[in-house]
C-alpha positions in Angstrom: 65.2 -41.8 11.8 68.6 -42.0 10.1 69.7 -38.9 12.0 69.2 -40.6 15.3 72.4 -41.9 16.9 73.1 -45.5 17.7 71.8 -45.3 21.3 68.4 -43.9 20.2 68.1 -46.6 17.5 69.0 -49.3 20.1 66.2 -48.0 22.4 63.8 -48.0 19.4 64.8 -51.6 18.5 63.9 -52.7 22.0 60.6 -50.9 22.2 59.5 -52.0 18.8 60.1 -55.7 19.6 59.5 -56.0 23.4 57.0 -53.1 23.9 59.3 -51.8 26.7 62.2 -49.5 27.0 65.1 -49.7 29.5 66.6 -46.5 30.8 69.4 -46.5 33.5 68.6 -50.2 34.3 64.9 -49.5 34.8 62.4 -51.1 32.5 59.3 -49.1 31.4 56.3 -50.7 29.6 54.7 -48.7 26.9 50.9 -48.3 26.7 48.9 -50.2 24.2 48.2 -49.8 21.4 51.8 -48.6 20.5 53.5 -47.9 17.2 56.5 -46.2 15.8 56.3 -43.8 12.9 59.5 -42.4 11.5 60.7 -40.3 8.6 63.8 -40.9 6.6 65.4 -38.3 4.3 66.7 -40.1 1.2 68.7 -37.2 -0.1 71.2 -36.1 2.5 73.8 -38.5 3.9 75.8 -35.9 5.8 75.2 -36.4 9.6 73.2 -39.6 9.2 73.6 -43.0 10.7 73.1 -46.4 9.0 70.0 -48.3 10.1 70.5 -51.9 11.2 68.6 -54.4 9.1 67.1 -55.9 12.2 65.5 -52.5 13.1 64.4 -51.7 9.5 62.7 -55.2 9.3 60.5 -54.3 12.3 58.8 -51.5 10.4 55.7 -53.0 8.9 55.8 -50.6 5.9 57.9 -48.1 4.1 55.7 -45.6 2.3 57.3 -43.2 -0.2 56.1 -39.6 0.1 56.7 -37.5 -3.0 56.5 -33.8 -3.4 53.0 -32.3 -2.8 50.8 -31.3 -5.7 50.3 -27.6 -6.4 46.9 -27.6 -4.6 48.3 -29.5 -1.6 51.3 -27.1 -1.4 48.9 -24.1 -1.6 47.0 -25.5 1.4 50.3 -26.1 3.3 51.3 -22.5 2.9 47.9 -21.2 3.9 48.0 -23.3 7.1 51.5 -22.1 8.0 50.8 -18.4 7.5 47.2 -18.4 8.7 45.7 -18.6 12.1 46.7 -21.6 14.3 44.3 -24.5 14.0 43.6 -26.7 17.0 43.7 -30.4 16.1 40.7 -32.4 17.4 40.9 -36.1 18.3 38.9 -38.4 16.0 39.2 -41.6 18.1 40.2 -42.6 21.6 42.9 -45.2 22.5 40.1 -47.6 23.4 38.4 -47.2 20.1 41.7 -47.7 18.2 42.3 -50.9 20.2 38.8 -52.1 19.3 39.4 -51.5 15.6 42.6 -53.4 15.8 40.8 -56.4 17.4 38.1 -56.1 14.8 40.5 -56.2 11.9 42.0 -59.4 13.2 38.6 -61.0 12.7 38.7 -60.4 8.9 39.0 -63.7 7.0 42.1 -64.4 5.0 41.7 -67.4 2.6 44.6 -69.9 2.7 45.2 -69.3 -1.0 46.0 -65.7 -0.1 48.4 -66.7 2.6 50.1 -69.0 0.1 50.3 -66.1 -2.3 52.1 -64.0 0.4 54.4 -66.9 1.2 55.3 -67.3 -2.5 56.0 -63.5 -2.9 58.4 -63.5 0.0 60.0 -66.7 -1.1 60.6 -65.2 -4.5 62.7 -62.4 -2.9 65.0 -65.1 -1.4 65.1 -67.6 -4.2 63.9 -65.9 -7.4 65.2 -68.8 -9.5 62.4 -71.0 -8.2 59.9 -68.7 -9.9 61.7 -68.3 -13.3 63.7 -65.3 -12.3 67.2 -66.7 -12.5 68.7 -63.5 -13.7 67.3 -61.6 -10.7 69.2 -63.6 -8.1 72.5 -61.7 -8.6 70.8 -58.4 -7.9 69.5 -59.4 -4.4 71.8 -59.9 -1.4 69.0 -60.6 1.2 65.4 -61.3 0.7 62.5 -60.5 3.0 62.0 -62.1 6.4 58.8 -63.9 7.7 57.8 -60.5 9.2 57.0 -59.5 5.7 54.6 -62.4 5.2 52.9 -61.5 8.5 52.8 -57.8 7.5 51.1 -58.6 4.2 48.4 -60.7 5.8 47.8 -58.3 8.7 47.9 -55.2 6.4 45.5 -56.9 3.9 43.0 -57.5 6.7 43.1 -53.9 7.8 42.7 -52.6 4.2 39.8 -55.0 3.5 38.1 -53.7 6.7 38.7 -50.1 5.5 37.1 -51.0 2.2 34.0 -52.3 4.0 34.6 -56.1 3.8 34.9 -58.9 6.3 37.2 -60.9 4.0 40.4 -60.2 2.1 40.5 -60.0 -1.7 43.7 -60.5 -3.8 43.9 -56.8 -4.5 43.9 -56.0 -0.8 47.2 -57.8 -0.5 48.8 -56.9 -3.9 48.2 -53.2 -3.3 50.4 -53.4 -0.2 53.2 -55.5 -1.6 55.6 -52.6 -2.6 55.1 -50.8 0.8 55.7 -54.0 2.8 58.7 -55.2 0.8 60.7 -52.2 -0.5 62.7 -51.8 2.8 63.2 -55.5 3.2 64.8 -56.4 -0.1 68.6 -55.6 0.0 70.2 -55.0 -3.3 73.6 -56.3 -4.1 76.4 -54.1 -5.4 75.7 -55.4 -8.9 72.1 -54.4 -8.6 73.0 -50.9 -7.4 75.6 -50.5 -10.2 72.8 -51.4 -12.7 70.7 -48.6 -11.3 68.0 -50.9 -10.0 65.7 -50.2 -7.1 63.8 -52.5 -4.8 60.5 -51.3 -6.4 61.6 -52.5 -9.8 62.6 -55.9 -8.6 59.3 -56.2 -6.6 57.3 -55.3 -9.7 59.2 -58.0 -11.6 58.5 -60.6 -8.8 54.8 -59.7 -8.8 54.6 -60.4 -12.5 56.2 -63.8 -12.0 54.0 -64.7 -9.0 50.3 -64.4 -10.0 47.7 -63.6 -7.4 44.9 -66.2 -6.8 41.5 -65.6 -8.5 38.7 -63.8 -6.7 36.3 -66.0 -4.9 33.1 -66.6 -6.8 31.0 -65.7 -3.8 32.3 -62.1 -4.0 31.5 -61.7 -7.6 27.9 -63.0 -7.0 27.5 -60.6 -4.1 28.7 -57.6 -6.2 26.4 -58.6 -9.0 
C-alpha cells in the first residue's frame, strides 16, 4: 500500500469510510460485505509514499508477517514449481454476511468494554496509569476506532473459539494487532530504539484485564 500514489490512497480512504468510490464525478457503491486488505513492505523506502494517519486508522488491524518456517517455505516452492492448483471457494458472500451478523450477537461484558477503553486511554494519557515516563515516547495515541476494533475483533475471535460470549483473553490477544499502527512514536521514542509493540506491552502490564466470569469456569469444570 505504501507504493500506491496519493490519488489511489485517496480513493481507498473514501471507499474504506463511505463504502463508495468516486471516479470522474460518478459515484459507485461497493458490494457488501466489503473489506480492504493491503501489504506494506517495511524494508524499502525507495519509491514509497507516506500513509496518512487518517487512512492507517481505518485499518482494523496491522498483522506482522515474519519469514516462513522451513516447512512452510518448502511447500511454497513446491506449489510454485508444481502443477497449477485451482482454488475452490469455501463460502459464499451471503454466508460471510451471515457470519458477520452472527458475530455481532456475541455478548461483550461491560467490564471488557471498560478494559478496552482503559487500554486506549493509556496510549493517550499514560501518566494516568502510572506510566509517566512513557508519555514522552508517544506523539499520538489511538483513536476511538481502536476501542471499537477491540470489541468487534474480540466478538469474532470468541465465535471462532466456539463461544457466544467474550473472555478477557479474546480481547488481550488482539491488542497488539489493533494498536501497533495507531500508536505514533515521538522522535525521542524512535531515537531510543523503541517500537509500538514494546510500548503496547508495557501498557498491557499497567492495565490489568478483568477476571474471567465465574459462570465460564463452572461450565468448563
